[in-house]
N, C-alpha and C positions, 0 to 999 in steps of 0.2 A: 463226810457227815452232812455238810451243807447241801450236797446234791441230793442225798437221801431225804433230808427235811423238805427241800423244795419239791421233790417228787411226791412226797406224802401230802403236802398242801395242795398240789395240782389234782391228785386223785380225790381228795376230800371235796374240792370245789366241783370237780366233775360229777361226783356222786350227788352233791347238793343240787346241781342243775338238773340232773336226771330225775331226782325225787320231785323237784318242783314241776317238771314237765308232766310227770305221772299224776300229780295231784290235780292239775288243771284239766277239767272236763268241760268242754263247751256246752252251753245249754242248747238243746234242740230248738229249732225254729218251727213253730206251728203256724201255717199260713192262715191269716185272718180272712174271714168272709164279710167283715163289716165294711160297708162302702160309705164314702162321703163324697159330696160333690162340691168343688170349690172352683170359682172362676171359670165355670163351664167344663172343667175337667173332672174325671172320676178317679178317686184314689181308694186304696184299701188302708184301713187304719190299724197299725201294728203297735202293740205295747212292748217296749224293749225290756227284756229280762236280763238279770245279772249274767255276765259271761257270754252274752251274745255279741257277735262282731258284725261289722258292716259287711264283711265278706260272706258270712253265713246267712245273713238276712237277704242280701242281694241274690245269692245263689238260690235260696228257697223260693223267692218270688219271681225268679227269672228276669231280673232287671240288672242294670249295671250300677256300680257304685256311684258313677257320675250322675246317673238319673236320680239316685237318692239324694245327692247333694243339691241338685236342681229343684227337687220337690220340697226340700227342707233347707231353706237358705241359711239358717243359723247353725247347721250341722258341722260345717268346717271349723267353726270357732269353738263350739261347745263340746263336740264329740258326742258319742253315744252316752246317754244318761239313763240309768236304771229307772224304769216306770215312765219314761218319756214316751209320747205318742209320735210315731214315725209315719209319715205319709208315703205310701207305696204307689207309684204310677200303675193304674189298672190297665191291663192289656187284654183285649177280647180274645186274641188267639196267639198263644206262644208257639214256637217252632220246636218240633222234636229233633232228635239228633240227626235223623235222615233228611231234615229240611221240610218235612210235611207238617201241615197244621195239626195241632192236637185237637181231638174231639172236644167240643165245647158243651158244657151243660146249658140248658135253656133256662136256668134259674139260679139264683143265689139264695142264701138262707139268712133270715133275720130273726133274732130273739126279741120278743115283745117286752118292752119296759113298762113299768107301772103306769106311766103317764101317757102312753101312746094309745091311739085308737086307729082304726083301719085307714081313715083318711090321712092321718099323719104319716103313716108308713107309705101309703100310695104316693103322697107328694114327695117324700124323700127319695123314692126310687123312680119317679116319673112314670108310674103306671096307674091304672085305674083301680079303685076298690073291687070292681067286678072281676078284674083279671086275677087279683089276689085270691078272691073267694073261689074262683074256678080252679086255680092252680092247687088249692088246698082242700077242695071239696067241702067248703064251708057253706052251711045253710043259713047262717046268721052272721051279722056284722060284729057280734060280740067276740072280744078276744080276752085271753087271760095272761097275766104276767108270767114271763119266761116261756110262753108258747113259741115254738119254732115254726116259722112260716117259710114256705117256698115263694120267692119273689121272681116273677118272670123277668128275664133280661130283655129289655127292648133294644133290638138291633137297629142301627141307623139305616134308613132307606138310602139306596144308592141309585142315582139317576144314571141311566145308560144313554150314551150318545151314539146314535146310529152311525155305523161305519159306512163309508163310500170308497170307491176306488180312488177318487181324487183327494179325499181327506182321510188318511189312515188314522185309526184309533191309537192315541198315545195313552197307554195304561197309566203312566205316572201323572199326566195332566188331568185325567179323569178323577183323580183322588183329591179334588179340591185343594190345589196348591195354596200355600200360605202367602199372603201379601201383607207384610208388616205395616205398610203405610195405610192400609184400610182396616186394620184390626181395631175393634172397638176398645174404648178405655178399659183396662183391666179392672176386675172387681175390687182389688185392694185399693186402687187409686180412688175409685168411687167412694169407698169407705172413708178414706181420709177426708174427702170433701164433706161427706155427711157429718163426720165427727167434728170437723173444723166449724161447721155451722152450729153444731150443738154447743161447742165451747165458747161461741160468741153469740149465744142466744139472747136476743133482746126483744121481749114481748111485753105487752101490757099485763097479760095474765099468763103465768106459767102453770101448766097442768101436767102432773106426772102421776104415775101409778106406783104404789108401794106394795110389793108382793112378799109376804112373810107367813110362815106358819104361826098362828096366834092363839089357837084354841087351848083349852085347859091341858096342861102337860107340855106346852111348848117350852123350849129351852130358855134359860135365863138370858142368854146372849141375844136371842130374838127379841125378847121383851125389852131388854135394855136398849137395843138398837132402835126399836120402835119408840121408846120413850125419848131418846135423843132427837129423833125426827120430829116428834110432837113439839118439843121445846124449840126447835129451829123454826117450825111453822109459827109458833106463838111470837117469837122474837121478830120474824120478818113481817108479820101482820102489824106489830107495834111500830115498825119502821115505815109502814105505809106501802109495803110491797104486796102485790096480789098473787098469791101462790095457792093453787088448789091441788090437794092430794086425794087420789082415789085409792082406798086401802082394800086389799084383797087378802083374805085368809086362806093361804094355800093348804092348810090342814083340812079345810072343808071341801074345797074343789079348786080345779084350775080356773083362773080368771078367764072371762070371755076375751078371745083374741081380738075381736073388733074394737073393744074398748082400749086394749093395750096399744093397738096400732095408732089410735088417735092421740096417744100421750106424747108429750115432748120427750120424755124418757121414762124408762121403767127402772125403778130402783129395787134391787133384790131379785131373787131371793139371796140368802146368805151363803148356802153351801152349794158345791159344784153340782151335785145330783139334781137339786131343784132348779138351779140355773139352766142346766141343759134342757130340762123339760120346757122351760119358757123359750129358750133360744130356738129350739127345734120347731116349735109350733109357730113362733112369731116370724121366723124365716127372714130376719133382717129388716122387717118393716118399721121398726122403731129401735132406738138405741137401748141396749140392756146393760145395766151397770152392776158389776160385781163389787160389793162394798167391803167384804171382809176376808174371803177365803183365798189365801195365796195360791193354793193348788188349782183354783179355777182358771189360772192363766193359760193352762193347756187347752181350754175350750176355744181359744183364739184361732187355733189351727183348723177348726171345723166350721166356725160360724162367723158371719159378718155383723157389723154394727154392734160390736161388743167392746165394752170399756172395763178394764181391770184397774181397780183403785189401789189395792194393797201392793206396795212396792216389793218386788221379788228380792230374795236374798242376794242374788247376783248383783243387783244394783248397790246393795250395802257393801259387798266385797269390792266392787269397783271404786266406791267412794273411800273405803279404808285405804286402798292402795294410793289413791290420789292424795289423801290426807297425809299419809306418811311422807310422800314425795314433797308435798308443800312445806312440811315442818322440819324436815331433815336438814341440818346444817353440815358444813364441810367436815367437821370433826365427829359427827354422829355416826353410829353404827346401826344398821337395820338388820334385824334378825327375825326370820320366819320360823315359828315353832309349829311342828305338826306331829300327829300321833302315828306311831309305827303300827302297821297292820290294821288300821281302822277300817271297819266295814263300810262306813260312810265317808268317802274321801272327797265329796263334792266341794266342801268348804276349802280344802287344801288346793284342789285343782283350780277353783275359781280365783282364789287369791294369787296363786302363781301366775295364772294367765293375765290377771290385771296388772301385776307388777311388771311382767315381761312387756306388755303393751306400752308401759310408761318408761321402759328402759331403766328400771330401778335396780341398782346393785344391792344384793343382800346376802347374808350368811344364812344357812338353813340348819336347823337342829331338829332331827326326827328321833323320837324315843318312845318307849312304851312305859306305862305307869310303874311297872315292876322295876324299871331302871331309874325311877325318879330320884332316889336318894343320892345317886351319884351325879346328877345333872349339874348341881352348882359348880363342881370341878370343871365340867365341860364348858359351862357358861363363862367361867373365869378365863378360859383360853380364847374365847371369841369375842368377849365384850371389851369395850374401850373405857378407859378412865379419863380420856381427854374430852369427851363429849357425852351426848345423851344416847343411851341404848334404847332404840325404838323397837319394841318386841311385838310382833304381830302374831297372835295365837290363832291359828286357823283350825279351829275345832268347835264343834257344838256338843261335845261330850262333857257332861257335868263333872265326872270324875277326873278327866284329863285336864280340863281347865282349872279345876281346883288344885291339882298338883302343880300346874304351871304357875299359878298365882303364888303358891307356897314357895316355890323355888325363886321366883322373882323377888319375893319378900326377903329371902336369905341374901340375895345379891345386893339389895338395898342396905342391909345391915353390914355388908362388906365395903360399903362406900361407893358403889356404882350408882349412877344416875339412870333411872329406869322409867320409861313410859310404855304402858301396855295398850295395844289396840286389839279389839276382838269383835266378833259378830254380836248383834243385839240380843240374841237368845241367852247370853250369859246373865242378863238381868233377872231371868226367871229361876236361876239356880239357888235353891234354898240352903244347900250345904256350905255355901261360901259366904263368909261374913262380909257385909257391906263395907266395913271399914278397910278390908283388905283391898278392895277395888280403889278406894281413895288413896291408899298408901302407894299404889303403883300408877296413880293418875290415869285410870282406865279411860280410853277413848272408844266410843262405839258409834257406828252409823246405824240408824234405825228408821223404820218407816213411820213410827209414831212416838210421841213423848209429850206429855202435858206438863207445862211449867206452872206449878201451883203458886209461884210468886207473881205470875202474870195477873194483873187486875181483871182481864177478860175471863180468864180461867176461874178466878175466884168468884166472879159474878155468876158464871154458869153453874158452878158447884152449889152455890147458895140457892139459886133458882130451882135447881134439880132437887135438892133436899126438900125445899118448900113444897114442890108439886108432888113428888113421889115418895117422900118420907124415907129415903135411903140414899146411899152414896152412889155417884155415877161410876160405872165401870168403863173400861176402854171401849166397850161396844156402844155405850151411850154417847161418849165423845165422838165415836166414828159416825154414828147416825146423825148427830148434829152437824159435824163438819162436812160430811158428804152432801147432805141436803142443802146446806148453805152454798156450797161450791156450785152444784149443778143448777140450782135455782137462781143464785145471786152472783156467782163468780167470785166468791171470797176465797182466794187461792191459798192464803196462809191461815190455816184453821187453828183451833185451840189445841189440837192433838195431832193433826195430820196436815202436811202440805201437799200441793197438787202441781205437778208439772208433767203434762202428757205428751208423748211422742208416739208415732205410729210404729207398729211392729212389722214383721215381714209379711203379714197377711192384711195390713192396712187397718187393723184394729188399734185402739189406743191403750197405752200402758202407762201408768203413773211411775215415774222414775225419781220422784222427789224423796230425799232422805233428810233426817235431822242429825246433826253432829252433837253428841252429848259427852261432856267431860266430867269425871268424878274428881274434883279438886282435892288437894291435900288438906284444905281447911274444912273438909267434910260437907261442902256444898256440891250440888250437881247443877251444871249450867248448860244451856243450849248455846253452842258456838255459832250454829247456822241453822 
């Protein structure tokens, strides 16, 4: 009977594996025609879709996986992420199976965006407006949004060295051999220099450009951010600092590029779509600062002289892992809680990687919400009563986090000492009582937090109310802090801290986070 039972289990497991294999259908890879030029090299820009693999992408584009790793330095660490932009080395001529060169089109295609004119597109592809007009039979320079243009491919000229009997032609040597010792400084290193000078800017008068949509109907976040900037200018003027802001309403027209180029820095716009319009036209001639949109960090892969202020979620996960390691005592137990079958697993992957890099030992509990009622029994088997149970909930799902908090509350009632760590997004969950966070001593790492007990914050709030007859939002705080930092170098703001390091492309990213603790006496404090 035992042999029959074992055989039955084996058959069931085999059937389960076959069913899983049948359910997995890889997403086809559509080859992108969108070109970008970075550091003198041309790449295709590919947006990663769910279930695409490095193998399928490399095969579709005719490159090796190693070439993808070289073009995307952070890829080995992060792996493929859904909606991430992957740089694909662009090859003028791929080889067919028989070794002959594939026929090459003499043009690529470009879809016109709302902010582009023919001069922008010509600069992007290193061709003249006249060439674009001729390739598309255009009689006017006027373009329309989403118009598809043929862009002539400019093939590099090859100098031929005349062959003689005494000096035979060496085909490989004619192809401009690389000489590393004579290679100019890479673009990303130049970017670090430019950014370093910006972060140590010392001038009698600082002039910057503020670019925001401000006309009637503009979003409240734009107006709040603008109000915060105005209050920062007012305070700096009272302190005797000379700061001049040139304000451009993006909802009326794109600002003149010659004016932006003269700026010490360009602050804004707020959203990625508008930021890209400025970055593309400005072409690295002045630093462009992204003040609010976390998603704008992806623009760093395509543009230079770009500064990302919002600290990415990955920085928060790194700090949570470090925080757990710092606080854990010899008798403590570290438990990672993740959601089974979650469609968005980035939080779980990021936390696991961060813990592994720090060589932190932990227990893992993975379950779905429907299993929630039985979880206290499971927790009893892995928790300790000798020390503190430090539970890291790696999820940004409101329903799952709520269930995890409920179960941890039950364990507190059973006499277990529990401290919970979680991403900062949990603060926005309306369905979870704030008192529950205090009960489990919630620890979060966040890119922003205003301590209203701080006298400086209190002064700001009072001044803001007096000027604008309303309460300051997080966008108002961000406008104030960002302006003060880049004009005055106040690194510890009312709401946000600043600590910039260069990314793989030489652009600057803010990696500062604040540690917030929900204490059992129902106070909330900044630990760092």
